[in-house]
C-alpha positions as CSV (number, residue, x, y, z in Angstrom):
1,M,-38.8,0.2,16.1
2,C,-41.8,1.1,14.0
3,A,-45.4,1.0,15.3
4,Q,-47.6,-2.0,14.7
5,R,-49.2,-1.9,11.3
6,M,-52.6,-3.2,10.2
7,R,-52.9,-6.5,8.2
8,P,-54.2,-6.2,4.7
9,D,-57.4,-8.1,5.7
10,E,-57.8,-6.3,9.0
11,V,-60.9,-4.2,9.7
12,D,-60.6,-0.7,11.1
13,L,-62.1,-0.4,14.6
14,D,-62.6,2.6,16.7
15,D,-64.5,3.9,19.8
16,P,-67.5,5.3,17.9
17,L,-68.1,2.0,16.1
18,V,-68.1,0.0,19.3
19,G,-70.4,2.6,20.9
20,R,-72.9,2.1,18.0
21,L,-72.7,-1.7,18.3
22,I,-73.4,-1.5,22.0
23,A,-76.3,0.9,21.7
24,A,-77.9,-1.1,18.9
25,Q,-77.6,-4.6,20.5
26,F,-77.3,-4.0,24.3
27,P,-79.2,-0.8,25.0
28,Q,-78.8,-1.3,28.7
29,W,-75.2,-0.4,28.3
30,A,-75.7,2.5,25.8
31,G,-74.0,5.7,26.9
32,L,-71.3,4.0,28.9
33,P,-67.9,5.4,27.9
34,V,-65.9,3.4,25.4
35,R,-62.1,3.5,25.2
36,R,-59.8,1.4,23.0
37,L,-57.0,-0.4,25.0
38,P,-53.5,-0.7,23.8
39,S,-52.5,-4.2,22.9
40,S,-49.6,-6.1,21.3
41,G,-51.9,-8.9,20.3
42,T,-52.7,-9.6,16.7
43,E,-56.1,-11.2,16.6
44,N,-58.5,-9.1,18.6
45,A,-59.1,-5.5,19.6
46,M,-60.1,-4.6,23.1
47,F,-62.3,-1.7,24.2
48,R,-63.1,-0.9,27.8
49,L,-66.8,-0.4,28.4
50,G,-67.6,1.7,31.4
51,T,-65.7,0.6,34.5
52,D,-66.5,-3.1,34.7
53,K,-66.8,-4.5,31.2
54,V,-64.6,-5.0,28.1
55,V,-65.6,-5.5,24.5
56,R,-63.5,-7.9,22.4
57,L,-63.8,-7.9,18.6
58,P,-61.9,-10.0,16.0
59,R,-59.7,-7.9,13.8
60,Y,-59.5,-10.1,10.7
61,P,-61.3,-13.2,9.3
62,G,-59.0,-15.8,10.8
63,A,-59.8,-14.7,14.3
64,V,-63.6,-15.0,14.0
65,E,-63.9,-18.7,14.8
66,S,-62.5,-18.3,18.2
67,V,-65.3,-16.0,19.3
68,A,-67.9,-18.8,19.8
69,H,-65.2,-21.2,20.8
70,E,-64.0,-19.0,23.7
71,Q,-67.6,-18.2,24.8
72,R,-68.6,-21.8,24.9
73,W,-65.6,-23.3,26.7
74,L,-65.0,-20.4,29.2
75,A,-68.5,-21.0,30.5
76,R,-67.4,-24.6,31.3
77,L,-63.8,-24.1,32.3
78,G,-63.9,-20.7,34.1
79,P,-65.5,-21.8,37.4
80,G,-62.9,-24.6,38.0
81,L,-59.8,-22.6,37.4
82,R,-57.4,-21.5,40.1
83,V,-57.2,-17.9,38.8
84,A,-59.6,-15.5,37.3
85,A,-60.5,-15.9,33.6
86,P,-62.8,-13.8,31.4
87,V,-66.5,-14.1,32.3
88,P,-68.7,-13.9,29.2
89,L,-71.5,-11.4,29.6
90,A,-72.9,-11.2,26.1
91,Q,-72.2,-12.2,22.5
92,G,-72.8,-9.6,19.8
93,V,-73.7,-10.2,16.2
94,P,-72.6,-8.4,13.0
95,G,-74.0,-4.9,12.6
96,E,-73.2,-1.2,12.1
97,G,-70.8,-2.2,9.3
98,F,-68.9,-4.7,11.4
99,P,-69.1,-8.1,9.7
100,W,-68.5,-10.7,12.5
101,P,-69.6,-11.8,16.0
102,W,-68.0,-10.2,19.0
103,S,-68.0,-10.5,22.8
104,V,-68.6,-8.5,26.0
105,Y,-66.7,-9.8,29.1
106,R,-66.4,-8.7,32.7
107,W,-63.4,-6.4,33.2
108,L,-60.4,-8.1,34.9
109,E,-57.8,-6.0,36.8
110,G,-54.1,-6.3,36.2
111,R,-51.5,-5.6,33.7
112,N,-49.3,-7.6,31.3
113,P,-45.9,-8.5,32.7
114,V,-42.8,-7.8,30.7
115,A,-40.2,-10.4,30.0
116,G,-36.9,-9.4,31.7
117,A,-38.7,-7.2,34.2
118,V,-40.8,-9.6,36.2
119,E,-41.3,-8.1,39.7
120,E,-41.7,-11.4,41.7
121,P,-40.4,-14.2,39.5
122,E,-40.7,-17.1,42.1
123,P,-44.3,-16.3,43.2
124,L,-45.4,-15.7,39.6
125,A,-43.8,-18.9,38.5
126,A,-45.7,-20.8,41.2
127,D,-49.0,-19.1,40.3
128,L,-48.6,-19.9,36.6
129,G,-47.7,-23.5,37.4
130,A,-50.8,-23.8,39.7
131,F,-53.0,-22.4,37.0
132,I,-51.7,-24.9,34.4
133,A,-52.0,-27.8,36.8
134,G,-55.5,-26.9,37.7
135,L,-56.6,-26.6,34.1
136,R,-55.2,-30.1,33.4
137,E,-57.4,-31.5,36.1
138,V,-60.7,-30.4,34.4
139,D,-62.7,-33.2,32.9
140,V,-61.9,-33.5,29.2
141,Q,-65.2,-35.1,28.1
142,D,-66.3,-33.6,24.8
143,G,-63.4,-31.1,24.9
144,P,-62.2,-29.8,21.5
145,P,-58.8,-30.7,20.2
146,N,-56.1,-28.2,20.9
147,H,-54.4,-27.3,17.6
148,R,-51.2,-26.7,19.5
149,G,-51.5,-30.0,21.4
150,V,-49.9,-31.9,18.5
151,P,-46.5,-33.5,17.8
152,L,-43.7,-31.0,17.2
153,G,-42.9,-32.7,13.9
154,E,-46.1,-31.2,12.5
155,R,-44.5,-27.8,12.8
156,D,-41.2,-28.8,11.2
157,A,-41.7,-27.4,7.7
158,F,-43.0,-24.1,9.1
159,T,-40.2,-23.8,11.5
160,R,-37.5,-24.6,9.0
161,D,-39.0,-22.0,6.6
162,A,-38.7,-19.4,9.3
163,L,-35.1,-20.4,10.0
164,A,-34.3,-19.9,6.3
165,Q,-35.9,-16.4,6.5
166,L,-33.9,-15.6,9.6
167,R,-30.5,-16.6,8.3
168,G,-28.1,-13.7,8.9
169,R,-30.4,-12.2,11.6
170,I,-29.9,-14.8,14.3
171,D,-27.5,-17.8,14.9
172,T,-29.5,-20.1,12.7
173,D,-26.9,-23.0,13.0
174,A,-27.2,-23.1,16.7
175,V,-31.0,-22.7,16.7
176,T,-31.4,-25.4,14.0
177,A,-29.5,-27.8,16.2
178,L,-31.7,-27.1,19.1
179,W,-34.8,-27.5,17.0
180,E,-33.6,-30.9,15.7
181,E,-32.9,-31.9,19.3
182,A,-36.5,-31.1,20.2
183,L,-37.8,-33.1,17.3
184,R,-36.1,-36.2,18.7
185,V,-37.9,-36.0,22.1
186,P,-40.5,-38.7,22.6
187,G,-44.0,-37.6,22.2
188,R,-46.8,-37.8,24.8
189,T,-48.3,-41.2,25.1
190,A,-50.8,-40.4,27.9
191,P,-54.3,-39.2,27.0
192,G,-54.7,-35.5,26.2
193,V,-55.6,-32.9,28.8
194,W,-56.8,-29.3,28.7
195,A,-54.2,-26.7,27.7
196,H,-54.7,-22.9,27.2
197,G,-52.5,-23.0,24.1
198,D,-51.3,-19.4,24.0
199,L,-49.7,-18.4,27.3
200,S,-47.8,-15.4,26.0
201,P,-47.1,-12.4,28.3
202,G,-50.0,-10.5,26.6
203,N,-52.4,-13.1,27.9
204,V,-51.3,-13.0,31.5
205,L,-52.4,-10.3,34.0
206,V,-50.5,-9.5,37.2
207,A,-50.8,-7.1,40.1
208,Q,-48.0,-6.6,42.7
209,G,-46.0,-9.3,41.0
210,R,-48.7,-12.0,41.4
211,L,-50.9,-13.6,38.8
212,T,-54.4,-12.2,38.8
213,A,-55.9,-13.6,35.6
214,V,-55.3,-15.4,32.4
215,I,-57.1,-14.2,29.3
216,D,-57.7,-15.2,25.6
217,F,-59.0,-18.8,25.6
218,G,-59.5,-18.8,21.9
219,S,-57.0,-21.7,21.5
220,V,-58.0,-23.7,24.5
221,G,-58.5,-27.4,23.9
222,V,-57.4,-31.0,24.7
223,G,-54.1,-32.5,23.6
224,D,-50.4,-32.6,24.7
225,P,-50.2,-29.8,27.3
226,A,-46.5,-29.2,26.8
227,V,-47.3,-26.0,24.9
228,D,-48.4,-24.4,28.1
229,L,-44.8,-24.6,29.4
230,I,-43.8,-21.7,27.1
231,P,-43.9,-19.0,29.9
232,A,-40.7,-20.6,31.2
233,W,-38.9,-18.9,28.3
234,N,-41.2,-16.2,27.0
235,L,-41.7,-14.6,30.5
236,L,-39.9,-16.1,33.4
237,P,-36.2,-15.7,34.2
238,A,-34.0,-18.8,34.3
239,S,-33.9,-18.5,38.1
240,A,-37.6,-19.2,38.4
241,R,-38.0,-22.0,35.9
242,G,-37.4,-24.7,38.5
243,T,-40.3,-23.4,40.6
244,F,-42.6,-23.3,37.5
245,R,-41.6,-26.8,36.4
246,E,-42.2,-28.2,39.9
247,A,-45.6,-26.5,40.2
248,V,-46.7,-28.0,36.8
249,G,-45.2,-31.4,37.4
250,A,-43.5,-31.7,34.0
251,D,-41.1,-34.6,33.4
252,D,-38.0,-34.4,31.3
253,D,-39.6,-35.2,28.0
254,E,-42.6,-32.8,28.5
255,W,-40.2,-30.0,29.6
256,A,-38.1,-30.6,26.4
257,R,-41.2,-30.5,24.2
258,G,-42.3,-27.3,25.9
259,R,-39.0,-25.7,25.1
260,G,-39.4,-26.9,21.5
261,W,-42.8,-25.3,21.4
262,A,-41.4,-22.0,22.7
263,L,-38.6,-22.1,20.1
264,S,-40.9,-23.0,17.2
265,I,-43.5,-20.3,18.0
266,S,-40.9,-17.6,18.3
267,L,-39.1,-18.6,15.1
268,I,-42.3,-18.6,13.1
269,Q,-43.5,-15.3,14.6
270,L,-40.2,-13.4,14.2
271,P,-39.9,-13.0,10.5
272,Y,-43.6,-12.3,10.2
273,Y,-43.7,-9.6,12.9
274,W,-40.1,-8.2,12.5
275,E,-41.3,-5.0,10.9
276,T,-45.1,-5.0,11.8
277,N,-45.3,-5.8,15.5
278,P,-42.3,-4.7,17.5
279,A,-43.6,-6.1,20.8
280,L,-44.1,-9.6,19.5
281,A,-40.9,-9.5,17.5
282,E,-38.9,-8.5,20.6
283,N,-40.5,-11.2,22.7
284,S,-39.6,-13.8,20.0
285,R,-36.0,-12.6,20.1
286,H,-36.0,-12.8,23.9
287,V,-37.2,-16.4,23.8
288,I,-34.5,-17.4,21.3
289,R,-31.8,-15.7,23.4
290,E,-33.1,-17.5,26.6
291,I,-33.1,-20.9,25.0
292,L,-29.7,-20.4,23.5
293,A,-28.3,-19.3,26.8
294,E,-29.9,-22.2,28.6
295,A,-28.4,-24.7,26.1
296,R,-24.9,-23.1,26.4
297,A,-25.1,-23.2,30.2
298,G,-25.9,-26.9,30.0
């Protein structure tokens, strides 16, 4: 597989630039070592600052809006969560040739789990389910809408376009049938609740097989929380899905919508990242394989 390539509208970020931004805007941290962290993510670059801080910068224009969104809502949500989340320490402004706002957070220990190689599937499933259940209990007053907390039908055109692009690369007939089945599932009628919105393996941190933190709250908002069920297929093995579902408390319709979300996200990502982001493309293929296997197993 090829290495991840930059987008045409992506800015070039490196250690010296981040060091200059810190020195100019937060002189109390000037001189701390700066080191870029490897990431399979697409929207933000992460740089470790000293031993206990991390700098997060948007990589392209479409990621800029989430900087203020995440800072605002993490301050409200973080203290009530059942697992660690990023703690905002400072918000930077454009400077040193970098055109957008950016953030400094407290460093969180852990590593990203790998689908197909989860060390402790059952405990991790329970931990993830408890995090989601706790997030749903937070007061939704004045909460922003979650752009992924919408009916699956709103993604139909994008999903079918991806299917057309993937013909000959995956079993599009079988996958199309599963997508159409997901579209027939009744939508949520209860009021919306908080959902993270992007529980990919890259936004989960673990240590010794247990969940230590959830990061990247740039999509957090209020709506149908079925999208937060996607770890059942993008991370957890089939053997742990029952534990996860029980911890969340998902009924049949919500579970089916969650599977539809996992399928749609992966289908849309796959042609886009097939050549440019090997890690995301492989996770998308993993999700599709898992959902097909689950359907065939009945």
